[in-house]
C-alpha positions as CSV (number, residue, x, y, z in Angstrom):
1,M,40.4,153.0,94.3
2,K,37.9,155.8,94.9
3,A,36.0,156.1,91.7
4,T,33.1,158.5,91.2
5,P,29.9,156.6,91.9
6,L,27.3,156.2,89.2
7,S,23.9,157.9,89.6
8,N,20.8,155.8,89.8
9,C,19.8,156.9,86.3
10,E,23.1,155.8,84.8
11,R,22.9,152.5,86.6
12,R,19.4,151.8,85.4
13,F,20.4,152.7,81.9
14,L,23.4,150.3,81.8
15,L,21.4,147.5,83.3
16,R,18.5,148.0,80.9
17,A,21.0,148.0,78.0
18,I,22.5,144.7,79.3
19,E,19.1,143.1,79.5
20,E,18.5,144.0,75.9
21,R,21.8,142.5,74.9
22,K,23.3,145.8,74.0
23,R,26.7,147.4,75.0
24,L,27.8,151.0,74.9
25,D,30.7,150.3,72.5
26,G,28.6,148.4,70.1
27,R,30.0,144.9,70.9
28,Q,28.0,141.7,71.4
29,C,28.0,139.9,74.7
30,Y,30.8,137.5,73.9
31,D,33.0,139.9,71.8
32,Y,36.5,140.8,72.9
33,R,38.0,144.3,72.3
34,N,40.7,144.7,69.8
35,V,44.2,143.8,71.1
36,R,47.2,145.8,69.8
37,I,50.8,144.9,70.7
38,S,53.8,147.2,70.1
39,F,57.4,146.6,71.1
40,G,60.1,149.0,72.4
41,A,63.6,149.4,71.2
42,D,65.0,147.1,74.0
43,Y,64.2,143.5,74.5
44,G,61.5,142.8,77.0
45,C,59.6,146.1,76.6
46,C,56.1,146.3,75.1
47,I,52.8,148.0,75.3
48,V,49.5,146.1,75.1
49,E,46.3,148.0,74.3
50,L,43.0,146.3,75.0
51,G,40.5,148.8,73.7
52,K,41.4,151.9,75.6
53,T,43.1,150.1,78.5
54,R,46.8,150.3,78.0
55,V,49.6,148.5,80.0
56,L,53.4,148.9,79.7
57,A,55.5,145.9,80.5
58,Q,59.3,145.9,81.2
59,V,61.5,142.9,82.0
60,S,64.9,143.1,83.6
61,C,67.4,140.6,85.1
62,E,70.3,140.5,87.5
63,L,72.5,137.9,89.2
64,V,71.6,137.1,92.8
65,P,72.1,134.2,95.2
66,P,69.2,131.6,95.0
67,K,66.7,130.9,97.8
68,P,67.9,128.4,100.3
69,N,65.0,125.9,99.8
70,R,65.5,126.0,96.0
71,P,69.2,126.3,95.2
72,T,68.9,125.3,91.5
73,E,66.0,127.5,90.5
74,G,65.9,131.1,89.4
75,I,63.7,133.8,90.9
76,L,60.7,135.4,89.3
77,F,59.4,138.7,90.6
78,F,56.2,140.4,89.4
79,N,55.0,143.9,90.2
80,L,52.0,145.8,89.0
81,E,51.6,149.6,89.6
82,L,48.4,151.6,89.4
83,S,49.2,155.4,89.2
84,P,46.8,158.4,89.0
85,M,47.9,158.8,85.4
86,A,45.7,155.8,84.5
87,A,42.6,157.0,86.4
88,P,42.0,159.7,89.0
89,G,40.7,157.2,91.5
90,F,44.1,155.5,92.0
91,E,46.1,156.8,94.9
92,P,49.9,156.8,94.6
93,G,52.1,154.9,97.1
94,R,49.2,152.9,98.6
95,Q,48.5,149.2,98.4
96,S,44.7,149.1,97.7
97,E,42.6,145.9,97.8
98,L,42.4,146.0,94.0
99,L,46.1,146.2,93.5
100,V,46.8,143.3,96.0
101,K,44.2,141.2,94.2
102,L,45.7,141.9,90.7
103,N,49.2,141.1,91.9
104,R,48.2,137.8,93.3
105,L,46.3,136.9,90.1
106,I,49.3,137.7,88.0
107,E,51.6,135.6,90.2
108,R,49.3,132.7,90.0
109,C,48.9,133.0,86.3
110,L,52.6,133.4,85.4
111,R,54.6,131.8,88.3
112,N,52.4,129.0,89.6
113,S,51.5,127.9,86.1
114,K,55.2,127.1,85.6
115,C,55.2,128.9,82.2
116,V,58.9,129.9,82.7
117,D,61.5,127.3,83.1
118,T,63.2,128.5,86.4
119,E,65.8,125.8,86.4
120,S,67.3,127.2,83.1
121,L,68.0,130.4,85.0
122,C,70.5,128.7,87.3
123,I,74.2,129.4,86.7
124,I,76.0,128.0,89.7
125,A,73.8,125.8,92.1
126,G,73.5,127.4,95.5
127,E,75.6,130.5,94.5
128,K,74.3,132.5,91.5
129,V,71.0,132.4,89.6
130,W,69.2,134.9,87.4
131,Q,66.4,137.0,89.0
132,I,63.8,137.9,86.3
133,R,61.7,141.0,87.3
134,L,58.5,141.9,85.4
135,D,57.2,145.4,86.0
136,L,53.7,146.3,84.8
137,H,52.5,149.9,84.6
138,L,48.9,150.7,83.9
139,L,48.9,153.7,81.6
140,N,45.2,154.1,81.0
141,H,42.2,152.4,82.7
142,D,39.1,151.5,80.8
143,G,38.2,148.2,82.4
144,N,39.5,144.6,82.5
145,I,43.0,145.4,83.9
146,I,43.9,141.8,84.6
147,D,43.5,140.6,81.0
148,A,45.6,143.4,79.6
149,A,48.3,142.9,82.3
150,S,48.4,139.1,81.7
151,I,48.8,139.6,77.9
152,A,51.5,142.3,78.4
153,G,53.4,140.1,81.0
154,I,53.6,137.0,78.8
155,V,54.5,139.0,75.7
156,A,57.3,140.8,77.6
157,L,58.7,137.5,78.9
158,C,58.7,135.9,75.5
159,H,60.3,139.0,73.9
160,F,63.0,139.3,76.6
161,R,66.6,138.3,76.0
162,R,69.1,137.8,78.9
163,P,72.9,138.2,78.5
164,D,74.9,135.1,77.7
165,V,77.1,133.7,80.5
166,S,80.2,131.5,80.6
167,V,81.5,129.7,83.8
168,Q,85.1,128.8,84.3
169,G,85.6,127.2,87.7
170,E,84.2,129.8,90.1
171,E,84.5,132.7,87.7
172,V,81.3,133.8,85.9
173,T,81.7,136.0,82.8
174,V,78.7,138.0,81.6
175,Y,78.9,139.0,77.9
176,T,77.5,142.1,76.4
177,P,75.1,142.0,73.4
178,E,78.0,143.1,71.2
179,E,80.2,140.2,72.2
180,R,77.5,137.5,72.2
181,D,73.9,137.4,71.2
182,P,71.5,137.5,74.2
183,V,69.6,134.3,75.1
184,P,65.8,134.1,75.2
185,L,64.0,132.7,78.2
186,S,62.6,129.1,78.1
187,I,58.8,129.5,77.9
188,H,56.8,126.3,78.1
189,H,53.3,127.8,77.4
190,M,51.5,131.1,77.3
191,P,48.8,131.5,80.0
192,V,46.2,134.3,79.2
193,C,43.5,135.6,81.5
194,V,39.9,136.1,80.3
195,S,37.4,137.9,82.5
196,F,33.6,137.5,82.6
197,A,31.2,139.9,84.3
198,F,27.8,138.7,85.7
199,F,24.7,140.8,86.2
200,Q,21.5,140.1,88.2
201,Q,23.0,137.1,90.1
202,G,24.4,135.4,87.0
203,T,21.4,135.9,84.7
204,Y,23.4,137.9,82.2
205,L,27.0,137.4,81.1
206,L,29.5,139.7,79.4
207,V,33.1,139.0,78.2
208,D,35.8,141.6,78.6
209,P,33.8,144.2,80.7
210,S,34.6,147.9,80.3
211,E,35.1,150.3,83.2
212,C,31.4,151.4,83.3
213,E,30.2,147.8,83.2
214,E,32.6,146.8,86.1
215,R,30.8,149.4,88.3
216,V,27.4,147.8,87.9
217,M,28.4,144.1,87.8
218,D,27.4,141.7,90.6
219,G,30.4,139.4,90.2
220,L,33.5,138.6,88.2
221,L,35.0,135.3,87.0
222,V,38.6,135.2,85.8
223,I,40.0,132.1,84.0
224,A,43.6,131.8,83.0
225,M,44.2,129.2,80.3
226,N,46.8,128.3,77.6
227,K,46.1,127.3,74.0
228,H,46.3,123.6,75.0
229,R,43.0,124.2,77.0
230,E,44.8,123.7,80.3
231,I,43.3,125.9,83.1
232,C,46.2,127.6,85.0
233,T,44.1,129.5,87.5
234,I,40.5,130.4,88.2
235,Q,39.1,133.0,90.6
236,S,35.5,134.2,91.3
237,S,34.8,137.4,93.2
238,G,31.7,139.4,94.1
239,G,29.9,136.9,96.3
240,I,27.6,135.4,93.6
241,M,26.8,131.7,93.4
242,L,27.7,130.2,90.0
243,V,26.2,127.1,88.6
244,K,28.4,124.3,87.1
245,D,27.0,124.9,83.6
246,Q,27.9,128.6,83.8
247,V,31.6,127.8,84.6
248,L,31.7,125.2,81.8
249,R,30.3,127.7,79.3
250,C,32.9,130.3,80.4
251,S,35.7,127.8,80.0
252,K,34.6,127.0,76.5
253,I,34.5,130.7,75.6
254,T,38.0,131.2,77.2
255,A,39.5,128.4,75.1
256,V,38.4,130.2,71.9
257,K,39.6,133.6,73.1
258,V,43.0,132.3,74.3
259,A,43.6,130.5,71.0
260,E,43.0,133.8,69.1
261,I,45.1,135.9,71.5
262,T,48.0,133.4,71.4
263,E,48.1,133.4,67.6
264,L,48.2,137.2,67.7
265,I,51.1,137.2,70.2
266,Q,53.1,134.7,68.1
267,K,52.6,136.8,64.9
268,A,53.6,140.0,66.7
269,L,56.8,138.3,68.0
270,E,57.7,136.9,64.6
271,N,57.2,140.3,62.9
272,D,59.4,142.1,65.4
273,Q,62.1,139.5,65.1
274,K,62.0,139.7,61.3
275,V,62.3,143.5,61.3
276,R,65.2,143.4,63.7
277,K,67.1,140.9,61.6
278,E,66.5,142.9,58.4
279,G,67.7,146.1,60.1
280,G,64.4,147.9,59.6
281,K,62.9,150.5,61.9
282,F,61.4,149.3,65.1
283,G,60.4,150.6,68.5
284,F,57.5,152.6,69.9
285,A,58.1,155.5,67.5
286,E,57.6,153.2,64.5
287,S,54.9,150.9,65.8
288,I,52.6,153.3,67.5
289,P,50.4,155.3,65.0
290,N,50.8,159.0,64.7
291,Q,48.2,160.3,67.3
292,K,48.2,164.1,67.0
293,I,46.4,166.5,69.3
294,T,44.3,167.7,66.4
295,A,42.5,164.4,65.9
296,F,39.9,165.8,63.5
297,K,41.4,165.1,60.1
298,I,39.7,165.8,56.8
299,E,40.3,163.2,54.2
300,R,41.6,164.3,50.8
301,A,38.8,164.6,48.3
302,A,39.3,163.2,44.8
303,I,39.4,166.0,42.2
304,D,38.5,165.4,38.6
305,T,40.9,167.4,36.4
306,N,39.4,166.4,33.1
307,N,37.8,169.1,30.9
308,V,39.2,171.9,33.1
309,E,39.8,174.3,30.2
310,E,36.3,173.9,28.8
311,Q,34.8,174.5,32.3
312,A,36.9,177.6,32.7
313,E,35.8,179.0,29.4
314,E,32.1,178.5,30.2
315,I,32.6,180.2,33.6
316,I,34.3,183.2,31.9
317,A,31.6,183.4,29.3
318,K,28.8,183.4,31.8
319,A,30.5,185.9,34.1
320,D,29.7,189.7,34.0
321,P,32.1,192.0,32.1
322,P,34.7,193.7,34.3
323,S,34.1,197.3,35.4
324,E,35.8,200.2,33.7
325,V,39.2,200.9,35.2
326,F,41.9,203.5,34.5
327,A,44.9,202.1,32.8
328,K,47.2,204.6,34.4
329,P,46.8,206.5,37.7
330,I,45.9,210.1,37.2
331,L,47.9,212.5,39.3
332,H,46.7,216.1,39.2
333,T,49.6,217.6,41.1
334,P,53.2,216.4,41.6
335,G,54.0,214.8,45.0
336,T,50.6,213.1,45.3
337,A,50.0,209.4,45.8
338,Q,47.5,207.0,44.2
339,I,45.6,204.6,46.4
340,G,43.9,201.6,44.8
341,E,43.8,200.5,41.2
342,G,42.1,202.7,38.6
343,I,40.6,205.2,41.1
344,E,40.8,208.8,40.2
345,N,42.7,210.9,42.7
346,S,40.8,213.8,44.2
347,W,43.5,215.0,46.5
348,G,44.7,217.8,44.2
349,D,41.6,219.9,44.9
350,L,42.4,219.9,48.6
351,E,46.0,220.9,48.1
352,E,44.9,224.4,46.6
353,S,43.1,225.3,49.8
354,E,46.0,224.0,51.9
355,R,48.4,226.2,49.9
356,E,46.3,229.3,50.6
357,E,46.2,228.4,54.3
358,A,50.0,227.9,54.3
359,A,50.5,231.4,52.6
360,E,48.3,233.1,55.2
361,E,50.1,231.3,58.0
362,E,53.5,232.4,56.6
363,G,52.3,236.1,56.5
364,E,51.1,236.0,60.1
365,I,54.3,234.4,61.3
366,E,56.4,237.0,59.5
367,A,54.4,239.8,61.1
368,A,54.8,238.3,64.5
369,A,58.5,237.9,64.0
370,F,58.9,241.5,62.8
371,E,57.2,242.7,66.0
372,C,59.4,240.5,68.1
373,Q,62.5,242.0,66.5
374,K,61.3,245.5,67.3
375,M,60.7,244.6,70.9
376,E,64.2,243.1,71.2
377,T,65.9,246.1,69.7
378,E,64.0,248.4,72.2
379,D,65.1,246.1,75.0
380,T,68.8,246.2,74.0
381,S,68.7,250.0,73.8
382,T,67.2,250.4,77.3
383,M,69.8,247.9,78.6
384,S,72.7,249.8,77.1
385,E,71.5,253.1,78.7
386,T,71.2,251.5,82.2
387,K,74.6,249.9,81.9
388,K,76.3,253.3,81.3
389,D,74.9,254.8,84.5
390,E,75.7,251.7,86.8
391,P,79.1,251.6,88.5
392,I,81.5,248.7,88.0
393,V,82.3,246.8,91.3
394,L,85.8,245.3,91.6
395,S,86.7,242.4,94.0
396,D,89.6,242.6,96.4
397,S,91.0,239.2,95.6
398,E,94.2,238.6,93.7
399,E,92.4,236.5,91.0
400,E,91.0,237.8,87.8
401,E,88.6,240.7,87.9
402,V,85.0,239.7,88.2
403,I,82.3,242.1,87.0
404,I,78.9,241.6,88.7
405,L,75.9,243.0,86.8
406,E,72.5,243.1,88.5
407,P,69.7,242.7,85.9
408,Q,66.6,244.9,86.2
409,E,63.0,243.7,86.1
410,V,62.0,245.8,83.1
411,P,63.4,243.4,80.3
412,K,61.7,240.4,81.9
413,K,58.3,242.0,81.7
414,T,58.9,243.0,78.0
415,R,60.1,239.5,77.2
416,T,57.0,237.9,78.7
417,Q,54.8,240.3,76.9
418,T,56.4,239.4,73.6
419,N,56.0,235.7,74.3
420,S,52.4,236.1,75.1
421,K,51.8,238.1,71.9
422,Q,53.5,235.2,69.9
423,E,51.2,232.7,71.6
424,N,48.1,234.7,70.8
425,T,49.1,235.1,67.1
426,S,49.8,231.4,66.8
427,K,46.5,230.5,68.4
428,K,44.6,232.8,66.1
429,A,46.3,231.2,63.1
430,F,45.5,227.7,64.3
431,N,41.8,228.6,64.9
432,K,41.6,230.0,61.4
433,R,43.0,226.8,59.8
434,R,40.5,224.7,61.8
435,K,37.6,226.8,60.6
436,K,38.6,226.6,57.0
437,K,39.1,222.8,57.1
438,R,35.7,222.3,58.7
439,A,34.1,224.5,56.0
440,A,35.9,222.5,53.3
441,Y,34.6,219.2,54.6
């Protein structure tokens, strides 16, 4: 794991806070973070939250031949995965030193402690046994992975149900959950790991270190114990020398924490089993709280609805009287529109000037049209005179007669002149309208 190193200022700040017996999350030195357990829809699936550290556990099983040296015992397989989803420092597809150490700790905690009865997993000695596989996925890393993984592992094993099996001679029949109820695993005890972080060569001690505290700690002590105060495994790392009294003090703290966590696990299993029997809603969708993206939520304020009418009358009495408004919209001329409520319309004054402008424009357009008609009649008369003098050319083909007329350039010039006159008159009319509107405004 390649985590971003802390600066010297941050390191000094954390160590100074630990010397003053203070922690960033407000806990005391021996306090444990809140543990939350939620189960999935299938047996053997659960999520354990230790503060912000979150681990998903899933148990599966299959029939396999046993190991040659242990023909009457089932097989237990454990696998922990650290993905970049949990922390950016984790590299995918690579066995880091931290991952190897955590896998070995889990195996010693759950397999070497003999918490699962492996002989009950045997179906036919030397031929077929159950292989139980426990997969642990770290979803979010905020320190103390081993404690969260050990709790998730034992909870998933206790919650798991394997299919029922019947043996007739050499034939093995595996029944579905609809045919026969699944069978739970035989669990002797529940080992749980508790981690202790040491600072300044064992002078200061913290229980359940967070991710920031793990970066500045000098050593780590992990003790796996069950509620009967039996130590299943113990491991010290970091190269610090621990005194016998320190180890005994840690073991006493572990016994208290393990008893509390075991009681919490048993209550969670009982509640889930009760809900499944009663046919209620279960699974992650029901057990995990509704965590929305918009986390900022305003609580509903209590509103006193008493004496609402009296308060409203007082507010109305103290308020200023309303301004004068027109009951009906006043329309000076037909075809006009009223904008707003009670506002007198002043558009009628503008329409008179617009009508005068429209009348002037109509007169100018009529004069221009009359001049165009005169020019067109003159053009047609000149065209008729030229057509009389021109000869008619006939084609030599046997098809219909084709008359070819060659137009002269005179009518084109007159037509362009008339078009230019119309444009000049329209421009003059447009300029007059613009000047009148500017004068009006």
